[in-house]
C-alpha positions in Angstrom: 0.0 0.0 0.0 2.8 2.4 0.8 4.4 1.9 -2.6 1.1 2.9 -4.3 1.0 6.2 -2.4 4.7 6.7 -3.3 3.6 6.9 -7.0 0.6 9.0 -6.5 2.4 12.2 -5.4 4.8 12.4 -8.4 1.8 11.5 -10.7 -0.2 14.4 -9.2 2.8 16.8 -9.6 3.2 15.8 -13.3 -0.6 16.2 -13.8 -0.5 19.7 -12.3 2.5 20.8 -14.3 0.8 19.5 -17.5 -2.4 21.4 -16.7 -0.4 24.6 -15.9 1.7 24.4 -19.1 -1.4 23.7 -21.3 -3.2 26.6 -19.6 -0.2 28.9 -20.3 -0.1 27.7 -24.0 -3.8 28.5 -24.4 -3.2 32.1 -23.3 0.1 32.5 -25.1 -1.3 34.0 -28.3 -3.4 36.5 -26.2 -0.2 37.4 -24.2 1.4 37.8 -27.6 -0.3 41.2 -28.1 1.4 42.6 -25.0 4.8 41.3 -26.1 4.4 42.6 -29.6 3.3 46.1 -28.3 6.4 46.1 -26.0 8.7 45.0 -28.9 7.3 47.8 -31.1 7.9 50.4 -28.4 11.5 49.1 -28.0 12.1 49.3 -31.7 11.0 52.9 -31.6 13.2 53.6 -28.6 16.2 51.9 -30.2 16.6 54.5 -32.9 15.4 57.9 -33.8 13.2 58.8 -36.7 14.0 57.2 -40.0 16.9 59.1 -41.6 16.0 61.1 -44.7 19.2 60.1 -46.5 18.1 56.5 -46.3 14.8 57.0 -48.2 16.3 56.5 -51.6 17.7 53.1 -50.5 14.4 51.8 -49.3 13.2 48.6 -50.9 10.2 46.3 -50.6 10.9 42.9 -49.1 7.3 41.7 -49.5 6.3 39.9 -46.4 4.6 36.6 -47.2 1.1 37.3 -45.8 -0.2 33.7 -46.2 2.2 32.7 -43.3 -0.2 34.5 -40.9 -3.4 33.2 -42.5 -3.3 29.5 -41.6 -6.4 27.4 -40.9 -5.4 26.5 -37.3 -4.7 28.8 -34.4 -1.8 26.6 -33.4 -0.1 27.0 -36.7 -0.2 30.8 -36.2 1.8 30.3 -33.0 4.4 28.2 -34.8 4.6 30.9 -37.6 5.0 33.7 -35.0 7.8 31.7 -33.2 9.6 31.2 -36.5 9.3 34.9 -37.3 10.7 35.8 -33.9 13.6 33.4 -34.4 14.4 35.1 -37.7 14.1 38.6 -36.2 16.3 37.5 -33.3 18.9 36.2 -35.7 19.0 39.4 -37.8 19.2 41.6 -34.7 22.1 39.6 -33.1 24.9 40.3 -35.5 27.0 43.2 -37.0 25.2 45.9 -35.1 28.2 48.2 -34.8 27.0 50.7 -37.5 23.4 50.7 -36.3 23.9 53.5 -33.8 21.0 52.4 -31.6 20.3 52.7 -27.9 22.1 49.6 -26.5 19.7 49.2 -23.5 16.6 49.2 -25.7 18.3 46.8 -28.1 19.1 44.4 -25.3 15.6 44.5 -24.0 14.2 43.9 -27.5 16.5 40.9 -28.0 15.7 39.5 -24.5 11.9 39.9 -25.1 12.2 38.1 -28.4 14.2 35.3 -26.8 11.8 34.8 -23.9 8.9 34.7 -26.3 10.6 32.1 -28.5 11.3 30.0 -25.4 7.7 30.2 -24.3 6.3 29.4 -27.8 8.7 26.4 -28.1 7.7 25.1 -24.7 4.1 24.8 -25.7 2.6 21.7 -27.2 1.6 23.8 -30.2 4.9 23.0 -32.0 4.6 19.3 -31.4 1.2 19.1 -32.9 1.8 21.2 -36.0 5.6 20.8 -36.5 5.1 18.1 -39.2 2.6 20.0 -41.3 4.4 23.3 -40.8 7.8 22.0 -41.7 6.5 20.8 -45.1 4.5 23.9 -45.6 5.3 26.3 -48.5 4.7 29.2 -46.1 7.7 28.2 -44.1 9.9 28.4 -47.2 8.5 31.7 -48.2 9.2 33.1 -44.7 12.7 31.8 -44.9 13.2 33.5 -48.3 11.8 36.8 -47.0 14.3 36.9 -44.1 17.1 35.8 -46.4 16.4 38.8 -48.6 16.7 41.1 -45.5 19.9 39.3 -44.5 21.4 39.6 -48.0 20.4 43.3 -48.1 22.3 43.9 -44.9 25.3 42.1 -46.1 25.3 43.8 -49.5 25.1 47.2 -47.8 27.9 46.0 -45.4 25.5 46.5 -42.4 25.6 50.3 -42.8 23.4 52.7 -40.9 20.8 52.9 -43.7 20.5 49.2 -44.2 19.9 48.8 -40.4 17.3 51.5 -40.4 15.5 50.0 -43.4 15.6 46.6 -41.7 14.3 48.1 -38.4 11.4 49.6 -40.3 10.7 46.2 -41.9 10.8 44.4 -38.6 8.4 47.0 -37.3 6.1 46.1 -40.2 6.4 42.4 -39.3 5.5 43.0 -35.7 2.5 45.2 -36.7 1.3 42.3 -38.9 1.6 39.9 -36.0 -0.2 42.3 -33.8 -3.1 42.6 -36.3 -3.4 38.8 -36.6 -3.3 38.2 -32.8 -6.0 40.9 -32.2 -8.3 38.9 -34.4 -7.9 35.6 -32.5 
């Protein structure tokens, strides 16, 4: 009898953890609005107004809108996580010529990283990883961010290329915000 009780406690603890984690995952997309708002504020705080001398260099990267229009709510979470990973990657290298507020940049990167961790921790990815990985949307998203990365490299990560990229990331986050408000 004592052995049976020995197994009940760890079982109850695991059950509670599972319930808490699934509850957090259900509210993650709602929490996403707050995170996105904060990220947008930090992007603004990082730099000043868009430099006039950079206007002639501005290009259209064409965000693949179908990525944020999937049939399942869970797939949107996976798409957002992937977008955050790409943004995090872009904003974590060759920033010397960006001339941004370092504290705001650090807070921006930390916020993205925490959100990526939370999204990855959810069951969302396990259920939709297979279908999402084979999805054309994922490839289009990858191409989109590769264009931005190549643009930065071609411009040798100069001030204007960073400002144009910052404006584009702002647009990405606004699109995410628009989608999560509809959920």
